[in-house]
C-alpha positions in Angstrom: 0.0 0.0 0.0 1.3 3.4 -1.0 1.1 5.3 2.4 2.8 8.4 1.0 0.1 8.7 -1.7 -2.6 8.4 1.0 -0.8 10.9 3.2 -0.8 13.5 0.4 -4.4 12.9 -0.5 -5.3 13.4 3.2 -3.2 16.6 3.2 -5.3 17.9 0.3 -8.4 17.1 2.3 -6.9 18.9 5.3 -6.3 22.0 3.2 -9.9 22.0 2.2 -11.2 21.3 5.8 -9.1 23.8 7.7 -11.3 26.9 6.9 -14.5 25.1 7.4 -14.5 22.7 10.5 -12.4 22.4 13.6 -13.8 18.9 14.3 -13.1 18.0 10.6 -9.4 19.0 10.6 -8.8 17.3 14.0 -10.1 14.1 12.5 -7.9 14.5 9.4 -4.9 15.3 11.5 -5.4 12.0 13.4 -5.6 10.1 10.1 -2.5 11.8 8.9 -0.5 10.9 12.0 -1.5 7.2 11.6 -0.6 7.2 7.9 2.8 8.9 8.6 3.6 6.2 11.2 2.5 3.4 8.8 4.6 5.0 6.1 7.8 4.3 8.1 10.9 5.4 6.2 12.4 6.6 9.5 16.0 7.0 8.4 15.0 9.4 5.5 12.7 11.4 7.7 15.3 11.7 10.5 17.9 12.9 8.0 15.4 15.6 6.7 14.6 16.7 10.3 18.3 16.9 11.2 19.2 18.9 8.1 16.5 21.6 8.8 17.8 24.3 11.3 14.3 25.4 12.2 13.6 22.2 14.1 16.7 22.8 16.3 15.6 26.2 17.3 12.0 25.0 18.0 13.5 22.2 20.2 15.6 24.7 22.1 12.6 26.9 22.8 10.5 24.0 24.0 13.3 22.8 26.2 13.7 26.2 27.9 9.9 26.6 28.3 9.8 23.1 29.9 12.7 24.0 32.2 10.8 27.0 33.4 8.4 24.7 35.1 11.0 24.4 37.8 10.3 27.9 39.0 6.6 28.2 38.2 4.2 28.1 41.1 1.4 26.6 39.0 2.8 23.3 37.6 -0.6 22.0 36.4 -1.3 25.1 34.2 2.2 25.0 32.9 1.9 21.3 31.8 -1.5 22.1 30.3 0.0 25.0 28.3 3.0 23.0 27.0 0.7 20.2 25.9 -0.9 22.7 23.4 2.4 22.7 21.5 1.7 19.1 20.3 0.3 20.7 17.2 3.8 21.8 16.2 4.8 18.1 15.8 2.9 18.2 12.6 5.4 20.6 11.1 8.1 17.9 10.8 5.5 15.3 9.9 4.2 17.3 6.9 7.8 18.4 6.0 9.0 14.9 5.8 6.1 13.3 3.8 4.7 16.0 1.6 5.0 15.4 -2.1 6.0 18.9 -3.3 4.6 18.3 -6.8 1.1 18.3 -5.1 1.5 21.7 -3.5 -0.6 23.5 -6.2 -3.4 21.0 -5.4 -3.2 21.8 -1.7 -3.4 25.6 -2.5 -6.4 25.0 -4.8 -8.2 22.9 -2.2 -7.7 25.7 0.4 -9.0 28.3 -2.0 -12.1 26.2 -2.8 -12.9 26.0 0.9 -12.4 29.8 1.3 -14.7 30.5 -1.6 -17.4 28.3 0.0 -16.8 30.1 3.3 -17.0 33.5 1.6 -20.4 32.6 -0.1 -21.8 31.7 3.3 -20.5 35.0 4.7 -22.3 37.0 2.0 -25.5 35.0 2.5 -25.4 35.8 6.2 -24.6 39.5 5.5 -27.6 39.8 3.1 -29.8 37.7 5.4 -30.3 35.1 2.7 -29.2 31.9 4.6 -32.0 29.3 4.5 -30.7 27.8 7.7 -28.7 28.8 10.8 -25.9 26.6 12.1 -24.8 29.1 14.7 -26.8 31.6 16.8 -23.9 34.1 16.2 -24.7 34.4 12.5 -25.9 37.9 11.8 -25.3 40.7 9.3 -23.3 42.7 11.8 -20.6 39.9 12.0 -21.0 37.6 9.0 -18.3 35.1 9.9 -19.5 31.6 9.2 -17.0 29.1 10.7 -14.6 31.0 13.0 -14.3 34.3 15.0 -14.1 37.4 12.9 -10.4 38.2 13.7 -9.2 34.8 12.5 -11.6 34.7 9.5 -10.3 38.1 8.3 -6.7 36.8 8.4 -7.8 33.7 6.4 -9.3 36.0 3.9 -6.1 38.1 3.6 -4.0 35.0 3.1 -6.4 33.7 0.4 -6.3 37.0 -1.4 -2.6 37.1 -1.6 -2.3 33.4 -2.3 -4.4 34.1 -5.4 -2.5 37.3 -6.2 0.8 35.4 -5.9 -0.3 32.6 -8.1 -1.4 35.1 -10.8 1.9 36.9 -10.6 4.1 33.8 -10.7 2.3 31.3 -12.9 0.8 31.5 -16.4 -3.0 31.4 -16.3 -5.6 31.2 -19.0 -7.9 34.3 -19.5 -10.7 32.4 -17.7 -8.5 31.5 -14.7 -7.2 35.1 -14.5 -10.8 36.4 -14.5 -11.9 34.0 -11.8 -8.9 34.8 -9.6 -9.4 38.5 -10.1 -13.1 38.2 -9.3 -12.5 36.4 -6.0 -9.7 38.7 -5.0 -12.2 41.5 -5.3 -15.0 39.8 -3.6 -12.8 38.6 -0.7 -11.4 42.1 -0.3 -15.0 43.4 0.0 -15.9 40.6 2.4 -12.9 41.6 4.5 -14.4 45.1 5.1 -18.0 44.1 5.7 -16.8 42.0 8.7 -16.4 43.6 12.1 -12.8 42.7 12.7 -10.0 45.3 12.4 -7.2 42.7 12.5 -7.8 41.7 8.9 -7.7 45.2 7.6 -4.3 45.8 9.2 -3.3 42.4 7.9 -4.2 43.5 4.4 -1.8 46.4 4.6 1.0 44.3 6.0 0.5 41.5 3.4 0.4 44.2 0.7 3.8 45.6 1.8 5.3 42.1 1.8 4.0 41.3 -1.6 5.1 44.5 -3.2 8.6 44.3 -1.6 9.2 40.7 -2.7 7.5 40.7 -6.1 8.6 44.0 -7.4 11.9 44.1 -5.5 11.4 47.7 -4.5 13.4 49.6 -2.0 11.8 49.4 1.4 10.9 53.1 1.4 9.3 52.8 -2.1 7.4 49.7 -0.9 5.9 51.7 2.1 4.9 54.6 -0.2 3.3 52.5 -2.8 1.7 50.2 -0.2 0.3 53.2 1.7 -1.2 54.8 -1.5 -3.0 51.6 -2.5 -4.2 50.7 1.0 -5.3 54.2 1.7 -7.5 54.1 -1.4 -9.0 50.8 -0.3 -9.5 52.0 3.3 -11.1 55.2 2.1 -13.6 53.4 -0.1 -14.3 50.9 2.7 -14.8 53.7 5.2 -17.4 55.3 3.0 -19.4 52.2 2.0 -19.0 49.7 4.9 -20.9 50.5 8.1 -18.9 47.9 10.1 -15.5 49.3 9.0 -16.7 52.9 9.6 -17.9 52.1 13.1 -14.8 50.2 14.1 -12.4 52.8 12.7 -14.1 55.6 14.6 -14.0 53.5 17.8 -10.3 52.9 17.4 -9.5 56.5 16.6 -11.6 57.8 19.6 -9.9 55.3 22.0 -6.4 56.3 20.9 -7.2 60.0 21.1 -8.6 59.6 24.6 -5.6 57.6 25.7 -3.2 60.3 24.4 -5.1 63.3 25.7 -6.3 61.9 29.1 -3.3 59.6 29.8 -5.9 56.9 30.6 -7.2 54.1 28.4 -10.9 53.8 27.6 -12.8 50.8 28.7 -13.2 49.4 25.2 -11.4 46.7 23.2 -8.5 49.0 22.3 -8.2 50.5 25.7 -8.3 47.1 27.4 -5.3 46.0 25.4 -3.4 49.1 26.6 -4.3 48.1 30.2 -3.0 44.5 29.6 0.3 45.9 28.3 0.6 47.9 31.5 0.0 44.8 33.7 2.5 42.8 31.7 5.1 45.5 31.9 4.8 45.5 35.7 5.4 41.7 35.8 8.3 41.8 33.3 10.1 44.5 35.2 10.2 42.3 38.3 11.1 39.1 36.3 13.0 40.2 33.2 15.5 37.4 32.5 13.7 34.1 33.0 10.1 35.2 33.7 7.7 33.7 36.3 7.7 30.3 34.6 5.2 28.7 32.2 1.9 28.3 33.9 2.3 31.1 36.4 1.6 34.0 34.1 -2.2 34.0 34.8 -1.6 33.9 38.6 0.9 36.8 38.3 -1.5 38.7 36.1 -4.3 38.5 38.6 -2.0 39.2 41.6 -0.7 42.3 39.8 -4.2 43.5 39.2 -5.2 43.0 42.8 -2.2 44.4 44.6 -0.1 46.4 42.2 -2.6 48.0 39.8 -6.0 47.9 41.6 -7.2 50.9 39.5 -7.3 48.6 36.5 -8.9 45.6 38.3 -12.5 46.6 37.7 -11.9 47.0 34.0 -10.0 43.9 33.0 -10.4 41.4 35.9 -12.7 39.3 33.6 -9.9 38.7 31.1 -8.1 35.5 32.0 -4.9 36.2 30.0 -2.9 38.9 28.3 -4.4 38.3 24.8 -0.9 38.7 23.3 1.6 35.9 22.6 4.7 38.0 22.9 3.6 39.3 26.4 2.6 35.8 27.5 6.0 34.4 26.5 7.9 37.4 27.9 6.1 37.1 31.2 6.4 33.4 31.5 10.0 32.8 30.2 11.6 36.3 30.2 13.9 37.8 27.6 15.6 34.4 27.1 12.4 32.6 26.2 11.2 35.5 24.0 14.5 35.7 22.2 14.4 31.9 21.4 10.8 32.3 20.3 11.5 35.2 17.9 14.5 33.2 16.6 12.1 30.5 15.4 10.4 33.1 13.1 13.7 34.5 11.9 15.0 31.0 11.1 11.7 30.2 9.4 12.0 33.2 7.1 15.6 32.4 6.3 14.6 28.8 5.4 11.8 29.6 3.0 11.9 28.0 -0.4 13.6 30.0 -3.1 10.9 29.6 -5.7 9.0 32.9 -6.2 5.6 31.5 -5.3 6.5 29.5 -2.2 8.8 32.2 -0.9 6.2 34.9 -1.2 3.4 32.8 0.2 5.6 31.7 3.1 6.7 35.3 3.9 3.1 36.5 3.9 2.1 33.7 6.2 5.0 34.5 8.6 4.1 38.2 8.5 0.4 37.5 9.2 1.2 35.3 12.2 3.7 37.8 13.6 1.0 40.4 13.5 -1.7 38.2 14.8 0.3 37.3 17.9 0.0 40.9 19.1 -3.7 40.3 19.7 -4.0 36.5 20.1 -2.4 33.5 21.7 -0.2 30.9 20.0 -0.6 27.9 19.9 -4.2 28.1 21.2 -5.6 29.5 17.9 -7.6 28.4 14.9 -4.9 30.1 12.8 -2.1 27.8 14.1 -2.9 24.7 12.0 -3.0 26.9 8.8 0.3 28.4 9.8 1.9 25.0 10.4 0.5 23.5 7.2 1.6 26.4 5.0 5.1 26.6 6.6 5.6 22.9 5.9 5.0 23.6 2.2 7.1 26.8 2.1 10.2 25.4 3.9 13.0 24.4 1.6 14.3 20.9 1.9 18.0 20.3 1.1 18.4 19.2 -2.5 19.2 15.6 -1.7 16.0 15.2 0.3 13.5 16.1 -2.4 11.0 13.3 -3.2 10.8 12.0 -6.7 8.5 14.8 -7.7 10.3 17.8 -6.2 9.4 20.6 -8.5 6.2 22.7 -7.9 4.2 22.5 -11.1 1.5 24.8 -12.1 -2.1 23.5 -11.8 -5.0 24.7 -13.8 
């Protein structure tokens, strides 16, 4: 039985399921793990893993995070948090068994699922859905299968995946029209949703795409990116009630914080307060942090005894809603440095082909931005990130499978 063929067919199914169903992708991940084990070929896989510098840095970070359990006062929470990193085991699993000639098929499967998700979103927005799977479905927040901040990042990635494929592969007029049409509709969909994260992600991804594809100087990249994004944002501000409302809320919150030296009790202001709490903890434990698992207890202790004026505003939040702050608080500057080194190494190890390098760089950029407002690895975005990175990483030449070149698909 050809287990590698089964593995890659399951990988295509995973690419389709990720944007649609958490239960679905968990089931497929389980089948992929079983297939990878049955595939064997351990020597070849181990050689691939040893030759990839990224896995060494990831291992060092996980070891240091595990060592920090020694000085944590909440061992059970620490162990529970470290167990969430099991998902990253799928990065070497995919990396060692993916047939790289099938990558275009994986991308197409993902885009097909995103188009389905987008159709659902428009039906919800225009109140045309004949049924309701979730009580949360409403025109004010038309995100069908995930929370709006994550859905908006999925949309941005899909937009630039299509844009990259148009820019790096030859397409028929029909394919070019379809890609252009869905790039437009997904961009519109991005602005009718209530999340601000995706709109900032659009600007970031645009900068990365312009810089890599057109090889512009960084200053020209910023200027061109700002002109294009400003035009898009201005149109969205005038025609999208959700974007208009959220933009005004953010501006008013920032203005109040600057003028009154005090954050408002809204989503933007609450994040300023969390940064203040985290800063207080970090100043006291800068080098090695409070230990993995103890960050929540330190967070609540600081609110009660160090910053009681903030307690009534953010005591209901159980964590810092920021991956960088969480890691800095729990493992100090050493842990944060190792964590950031993972992403630096990841970028340096991206495939040299124009398509995979651009797609990988955009995915890295989106994840780096998302971690300012969300927690890794406890995020719906994590599995997409791991899957795309396994495709975008460059294997050493001698470790390519028989079909090593990425071919264009119709």
